[in-house]
C-alpha positions as CSV (number, residue, x, y, z in Angstrom):
1,M,72.7,-18.8,-121.2
2,T,70.7,-15.7,-120.0
3,Q,72.4,-12.4,-120.9
4,G,74.1,-10.5,-118.1
5,A,72.7,-7.2,-117.1
6,L,75.5,-5.4,-118.9
7,A,75.3,-7.3,-122.2
8,G,76.1,-4.8,-125.0
9,I,78.3,-2.6,-122.8
10,R,81.9,-2.3,-124.0
11,V,84.5,-1.5,-121.4
12,L,88.1,-0.6,-122.1
13,D,90.3,-1.7,-119.2
14,L,93.6,0.2,-118.9
15,T,94.2,-0.9,-115.4
16,R,96.7,-3.2,-113.7
17,V,97.4,-5.0,-110.4
18,L,94.2,-5.3,-108.2
19,A,91.6,-2.5,-107.7
20,G,91.1,-1.7,-111.4
21,P,91.2,-5.2,-112.7
22,L,88.8,-6.4,-110.0
23,A,86.3,-3.6,-110.9
24,T,86.4,-4.4,-114.6
25,M,86.1,-8.2,-113.8
26,M,82.9,-7.5,-111.9
27,L,81.6,-5.6,-114.9
28,A,82.6,-8.5,-117.2
29,D,80.9,-11.0,-114.9
30,M,77.6,-9.1,-115.4
31,G,78.0,-9.5,-119.2
32,A,80.0,-6.4,-120.3
33,E,82.6,-6.9,-123.1
34,V,85.8,-6.0,-121.4
35,I,88.9,-5.4,-123.6
36,K,92.0,-5.3,-121.4
37,V,94.6,-3.0,-123.0
38,E,98.2,-4.0,-122.0
39,E,101.7,-2.9,-122.7
40,P,103.3,-5.2,-125.4
41,G,105.7,-7.7,-124.0
42,I,105.0,-6.8,-120.4
43,G,101.3,-6.5,-119.7
44,D,99.6,-6.1,-116.4
45,L,102.2,-6.0,-113.6
46,Y,100.2,-8.7,-111.8
47,R,101.2,-11.2,-114.6
48,A,104.7,-11.3,-113.1
49,S,104.2,-10.2,-109.5
50,S,103.2,-13.5,-107.9
51,A,105.7,-15.9,-106.4
52,I,103.0,-18.6,-106.7
53,T,102.3,-19.7,-110.3
54,K,100.5,-22.4,-112.2
55,N,102.7,-23.5,-115.2
56,G,104.2,-20.0,-115.1
57,E,100.9,-18.1,-114.9
58,S,100.6,-15.7,-111.9
59,V,97.8,-16.8,-109.6
60,N,97.3,-13.2,-108.7
61,F,96.5,-12.3,-112.3
62,L,94.2,-15.4,-112.6
63,S,92.1,-14.1,-109.7
64,T,91.0,-10.9,-111.2
65,N,90.9,-11.1,-115.0
66,R,88.4,-13.7,-116.2
67,N,85.8,-12.9,-118.8
68,K,88.2,-10.4,-120.5
69,Q,90.0,-10.1,-123.9
70,S,93.6,-9.0,-124.0
71,L,94.8,-6.4,-126.6
72,T,98.5,-5.3,-126.4
73,L,98.9,-1.7,-127.4
74,A,101.8,0.7,-127.1
75,L,100.0,3.9,-125.9
76,D,103.2,5.9,-126.1
77,K,103.3,5.4,-129.9
78,P,101.1,7.6,-132.1
79,E,99.5,4.7,-133.9
80,G,98.8,2.9,-130.7
81,R,97.0,6.0,-129.4
82,R,95.1,6.2,-132.7
83,I,93.9,2.6,-132.3
84,L,92.8,3.3,-128.7
85,E,90.9,6.3,-130.0
86,Q,89.1,4.1,-132.5
87,L,88.1,1.8,-129.6
88,V,87.0,4.7,-127.5
89,A,84.6,5.7,-130.3
90,T,82.9,2.4,-129.8
91,A,83.1,2.1,-126.1
92,D,80.7,2.9,-123.2
93,V,83.3,2.8,-120.3
94,L,87.0,3.3,-119.9
95,V,88.7,2.5,-116.6
96,E,92.3,3.5,-115.9
97,N,94.6,3.6,-112.8
98,F,97.7,5.4,-114.0
99,R,99.6,7.8,-111.8
100,P,98.2,11.3,-111.9
101,G,99.4,13.1,-115.0
102,V,100.2,10.1,-117.1
103,T,97.0,10.1,-119.1
104,D,97.5,13.8,-119.9
105,K,101.0,13.1,-121.1
106,L,99.7,10.3,-123.3
107,G,96.7,12.4,-124.6
108,I,94.2,9.9,-123.3
109,D,92.7,12.0,-120.4
110,Y,89.0,12.4,-120.0
111,A,88.9,15.8,-121.7
112,S,90.6,14.5,-124.8
113,L,88.6,11.3,-125.1
114,K,85.3,13.0,-124.4
115,R,85.7,14.9,-127.6
116,I,85.8,11.5,-129.4
117,N,82.9,10.0,-127.6
118,P,80.7,12.3,-125.4
119,R,78.8,9.3,-124.1
120,L,82.0,7.7,-122.6
121,V,82.0,7.0,-118.9
122,Y,85.6,7.5,-117.8
123,C,86.6,6.1,-114.5
124,S,89.9,7.1,-112.9
125,I,91.2,5.2,-109.9
126,T,94.2,6.8,-108.1
127,G,96.0,6.1,-104.8
128,F,95.5,9.4,-103.1
129,G,93.6,11.4,-105.7
130,A,94.2,13.3,-108.9
131,D,95.3,16.4,-107.0
132,G,96.3,17.5,-103.6
133,P,99.5,17.1,-101.6
134,Y,99.6,13.3,-101.8
135,R,98.7,13.0,-105.5
136,N,102.2,11.5,-106.4
137,R,102.6,9.2,-103.5
138,T,103.0,5.5,-104.1
139,A,99.8,3.7,-103.0
140,V,100.1,-0.1,-102.8
141,D,97.4,-1.6,-100.5
142,P,99.5,-1.8,-97.3
143,I,100.3,1.9,-97.7
144,I,96.6,2.7,-98.1
145,Q,95.9,0.6,-95.0
146,A,98.6,2.5,-93.1
147,E,97.6,6.0,-94.1
148,S,93.9,5.5,-93.8
149,G,94.0,4.4,-90.2
150,I,92.8,0.9,-90.9
151,M,96.2,-0.6,-89.9
152,G,96.3,1.6,-86.7
153,L,93.1,-0.1,-85.6
154,T,94.4,-3.6,-86.2
155,G,96.5,-5.7,-83.9
156,E,97.0,-6.3,-80.2
157,Q,97.2,-3.4,-77.8
158,D,100.7,-4.1,-76.6
159,R,102.2,-4.9,-80.0
160,G,102.6,-3.1,-83.3
161,P,100.0,-2.4,-85.9
162,V,99.1,-5.3,-88.2
163,R,98.2,-5.4,-91.9
164,I,94.8,-6.9,-92.6
165,G,95.4,-10.2,-94.4
166,T,93.5,-9.2,-97.5
167,A,93.9,-6.1,-99.7
168,V,90.9,-4.3,-98.2
169,G,91.9,-0.9,-99.6
170,D,92.0,-2.2,-103.1
171,I,88.8,-4.2,-102.6
172,Y,86.9,-1.3,-101.2
173,G,88.1,0.8,-104.1
174,A,87.0,-1.8,-106.7
175,M,83.5,-2.0,-105.2
176,L,83.0,1.7,-105.1
177,A,84.5,2.2,-108.6
178,T,82.1,-0.3,-110.0
179,Q,79.2,1.4,-108.2
180,G,80.3,4.8,-109.7
181,I,80.5,3.3,-113.2
182,L,77.1,1.8,-112.9
183,L,75.6,5.0,-111.6
184,A,77.1,7.0,-114.5
185,L,75.7,4.5,-117.0
186,Y,72.3,4.8,-115.4
187,A,72.4,8.6,-115.5
188,R,73.5,8.4,-119.1
189,D,70.9,5.9,-120.2
190,R,67.9,6.8,-118.1
191,S,64.4,6.3,-119.4
192,D,62.8,8.1,-122.4
193,R,61.0,10.5,-120.1
194,A,64.2,12.4,-119.7
195,K,63.9,13.5,-123.3
196,E,61.3,16.0,-122.2
197,E,63.4,17.5,-119.4
198,P,65.4,20.7,-120.0
199,R,68.7,18.9,-119.1
200,A,67.9,15.8,-121.1
201,Q,70.9,16.1,-123.4
202,E,73.3,16.5,-120.4
203,A,71.7,13.5,-118.7
204,R,72.4,11.3,-121.7
205,Q,76.1,12.2,-121.8
206,G,78.9,10.2,-120.1
207,Q,80.9,11.6,-117.2
208,Y,84.1,11.5,-115.3
209,V,84.1,9.2,-112.3
210,Q,87.0,9.6,-109.9
211,L,87.9,7.5,-106.9
212,S,91.0,7.5,-104.6
213,L,91.8,4.3,-102.8
214,F,92.7,6.4,-99.7
215,D,89.2,8.0,-99.6
216,A,87.6,4.6,-100.1
217,A,89.6,3.1,-97.2
218,V,88.7,6.0,-94.9
219,F,85.1,5.4,-95.9
220,G,85.6,1.8,-94.7
221,L,86.3,3.0,-91.2
222,I,82.5,3.2,-90.7
223,P,81.3,3.0,-87.9
224,R,84.5,3.4,-86.0
225,E,84.8,7.0,-87.1
226,G,81.6,7.7,-85.3
227,E,83.2,6.7,-82.0
228,F,86.1,9.1,-82.6
229,F,83.8,12.0,-83.7
230,A,81.7,11.6,-80.6
231,T,84.5,11.2,-78.0
232,G,87.6,12.6,-79.6
233,K,89.3,9.5,-78.3
234,V,91.6,7.3,-80.2
235,F,90.9,3.8,-79.0
236,P,93.8,1.5,-78.6
237,R,94.3,-1.6,-80.8
238,M,92.2,-4.3,-79.2
239,G,92.9,-7.4,-81.3
240,S,89.6,-9.0,-82.1
241,A,87.8,-7.2,-79.3
242,H,85.5,-4.1,-79.6
243,P,85.9,-0.9,-77.7
244,Q,82.2,-0.8,-76.7
245,F,80.8,-4.3,-76.6
246,V,81.9,-7.1,-74.3
247,P,82.0,-10.0,-74.9
248,F,82.6,-9.3,-78.6
249,Q,85.8,-11.1,-79.6
250,S,87.5,-14.4,-80.3
251,F,87.8,-16.9,-77.6
252,A,90.1,-20.0,-77.4
253,T,88.3,-23.3,-77.2
254,A,89.6,-26.8,-76.5
255,D,90.5,-27.3,-80.2
256,G,90.5,-23.8,-81.9
257,H,88.8,-20.5,-81.6
258,V,85.3,-19.1,-81.9
259,F,84.0,-15.5,-82.2
260,I,81.2,-14.6,-79.9
261,A,79.2,-11.4,-80.4
262,A,77.0,-10.7,-77.4
263,F,76.6,-7.0,-78.2
264,H,73.5,-6.2,-76.2
265,D,72.0,-7.0,-72.8
266,A,69.5,-9.7,-74.0
267,L,72.4,-11.6,-75.7
268,W,74.5,-11.3,-72.6
269,K,71.8,-12.9,-70.5
270,K,71.5,-15.8,-73.0
271,L,75.2,-16.3,-73.0
272,C,75.3,-16.5,-69.2
273,A,72.5,-19.0,-69.2
274,T,74.3,-21.1,-71.8
275,L,77.5,-21.0,-69.9
276,V,75.5,-22.0,-66.8
277,V,76.6,-19.0,-64.8
278,P,73.3,-17.1,-64.4
279,E,74.7,-15.1,-61.5
280,L,76.9,-13.2,-63.9
281,A,73.8,-11.7,-65.6
282,A,72.8,-10.3,-62.2
283,D,76.2,-9.0,-61.3
284,P,75.9,-5.2,-61.1
285,R,79.3,-4.8,-62.8
286,F,77.9,-6.5,-65.9
287,T,74.3,-5.5,-66.1
288,D,74.6,-3.1,-69.0
289,T,76.9,-2.4,-72.0
290,A,78.8,0.4,-70.3
291,G,79.5,-1.7,-67.2
292,R,80.7,-4.7,-69.2
293,S,83.1,-2.5,-71.1
294,R,84.4,-0.8,-67.9
295,N,84.9,-4.2,-66.2
296,R,86.1,-6.1,-69.3
297,S,89.1,-7.9,-67.6
298,E,87.0,-9.2,-64.7
299,L,84.3,-10.5,-67.0
300,L,86.7,-12.2,-69.3
301,A,88.5,-13.8,-66.4
302,V,85.3,-15.7,-65.6
303,I,84.2,-16.8,-69.1
304,E,87.5,-17.5,-70.9
305,P,88.2,-20.7,-68.8
306,L,84.6,-22.0,-69.4
307,L,84.9,-21.5,-73.1
308,A,88.3,-23.2,-73.3
309,A,86.9,-26.4,-71.7
310,Q,84.8,-27.4,-74.7
311,S,85.4,-27.7,-78.5
312,S,84.6,-25.1,-81.1
313,A,81.8,-27.4,-82.5
314,H,80.2,-27.6,-79.1
315,W,80.1,-23.9,-78.6
316,V,78.9,-23.2,-82.1
317,A,76.0,-25.6,-81.7
318,T,75.1,-24.6,-78.2
319,L,75.3,-20.9,-78.5
320,E,73.6,-20.9,-81.9
321,A,70.7,-22.9,-80.4
322,A,70.5,-20.3,-77.7
323,G,70.4,-17.4,-80.2
324,V,73.8,-16.0,-79.4
325,P,75.8,-14.9,-82.5
326,V,78.8,-17.3,-82.8
327,G,81.1,-18.5,-85.5
328,R,84.0,-20.9,-85.7
329,I,87.2,-19.0,-86.8
330,N,88.1,-20.9,-90.0
331,S,91.4,-21.3,-91.7
332,M,91.5,-20.8,-95.5
333,A,91.3,-24.6,-95.9
334,D,88.2,-24.7,-93.7
335,V,86.5,-22.0,-95.7
336,F,86.7,-23.9,-99.0
337,E,85.2,-26.9,-97.3
338,H,82.4,-24.8,-95.8
339,P,79.0,-26.3,-96.4
340,Q,77.4,-23.0,-97.1
341,L,80.1,-22.0,-99.6
342,K,79.6,-25.2,-101.4
343,H,75.9,-24.8,-101.5
344,D,76.3,-21.3,-102.9
345,G,78.6,-22.5,-105.7
346,M,81.2,-19.9,-104.8
347,V,84.2,-21.8,-106.3
348,V,84.2,-22.3,-110.0
349,D,86.4,-24.7,-111.9
350,M,87.9,-23.5,-115.2
351,T,90.5,-24.6,-117.7
352,H,93.2,-22.1,-118.7
353,P,95.2,-22.7,-121.9
354,V,98.5,-22.6,-120.0
355,A,97.8,-22.9,-116.3
356,G,95.5,-25.8,-116.9
357,D,92.8,-26.5,-114.3
358,I,92.2,-23.6,-112.1
359,K,89.7,-22.5,-109.5
360,V,88.2,-19.0,-109.3
361,L,85.7,-17.4,-107.0
362,N,82.2,-16.9,-108.3
363,N,80.6,-13.5,-108.3
364,P,78.6,-13.3,-105.1
365,L,75.7,-11.3,-106.6
366,R,72.6,-13.3,-107.2
367,M,70.2,-11.8,-109.8
368,S,67.0,-13.6,-110.8
369,A,66.8,-12.3,-114.4
370,N,70.3,-11.4,-115.4
371,P,72.8,-13.4,-113.3
372,A,76.5,-13.0,-113.3
373,S,78.5,-15.7,-115.1
374,V,82.0,-17.0,-115.2
375,R,82.5,-17.7,-119.0
376,T,86.1,-17.5,-120.1
377,P,89.5,-17.9,-118.3
378,P,91.9,-15.0,-117.8
379,P,93.4,-14.1,-121.2
380,L,97.0,-14.7,-122.3
381,L,98.9,-11.5,-123.0
382,G,97.7,-10.2,-126.3
383,E,95.5,-13.3,-126.9
384,H,92.8,-11.3,-128.6
385,S,94.8,-8.5,-130.3
386,D,94.1,-9.8,-133.8
387,D,90.4,-10.3,-133.2
388,V,90.0,-6.8,-131.8
389,L,92.0,-5.2,-134.6
390,V,90.1,-7.1,-137.3
391,S,86.9,-5.7,-135.7
392,L,88.3,-2.2,-136.3
393,G,89.0,-3.0,-140.0
394,F,92.7,-4.0,-139.9
395,N,93.7,-6.8,-142.3
396,A,96.4,-9.5,-141.7
397,E,99.1,-7.4,-143.4
398,G,98.3,-4.3,-141.3
399,I,98.3,-6.4,-138.1
400,A,101.7,-7.9,-139.0
401,R,103.1,-4.4,-139.6
402,L,101.8,-3.2,-136.2
403,R,103.4,-6.2,-134.5
404,A,106.7,-5.6,-136.3
405,E,106.7,-2.0,-135.3
406,G,106.0,-2.8,-131.6
407,V,102.6,-1.1,-131.6
408,I,101.0,-4.4,-130.5
């Protein structure tokens, strides 16, 4: 198998739940060696948080922890901390998502670990930041969606705000954290020409990468924030519709729903021709984007009954042929039967030692020379503790003592 782009990079994963584990899983998919450090007897909170399990294994945990090793380590015990420091000396990256102040209390903050390994890239993921008035606030994903404004944008105008059905705050955070780690590795390991530059030594050092899920979610408001900055207006919740473009929303069909995105004048004319109502395109109320937005209800009153008279398949085929952006609104069951998803190989079958046969999503990045890979199933709690400790020079007697003392 071709080596991943991050082969030879060692990552210490001190994260739990979703954003941190997803970030480290993406690094693992690209070939990094990821050692997941977990609390003895408990482990990642996601191991026990799911009401849906396979043979007792949390499906939430199985989604975000493949390609990793699991080492249990009591970081509140001096010997546990010493073992972590041994690992830090060999590592390229450490990722943690403790509450602010916890790493300082444990003595595993960036300043402390940098002294052990100046080349360490240390990534800290927090809910609202390491400092500031919200630093100690609880930050599970729905809270991030609520505080960031995402939830305020989501839902129907005459009903309450709605949580987006996936953990978008955590996912935005994981993507940006991964990007930050890769940028720091690039800065550290840039080409040999940096050796001649005055700041070459600094360039080859690690650095501290910080990300708050709150900031990541607010960044995810793009481009809706531009509308607010330009107008000062808080647009109402509009369901699947758009404050500027009409028609740009979901529509009921005879057997389901489709989304139509006729977001400029040429597309509007094509839609009118396809619906066999060319007079609409000439109607002065609807000739430009601003007019269609002002006269939204009148426009929808004409086209909604037309769309409801035919099946989703009919409109997808007809509008796609006419060059109008359209998509069937799929259920989860539909998605995993989707012909494009099957073609792309986005679902991977694996065998887990306890859960048995499981399915996981493939990494969506496609790289010609160093592709991502799904190699090993999510680890059992402490499954690789002995192997990792042996690599650090511990013998069987020493490992047994650590286990008896609750260090591992």
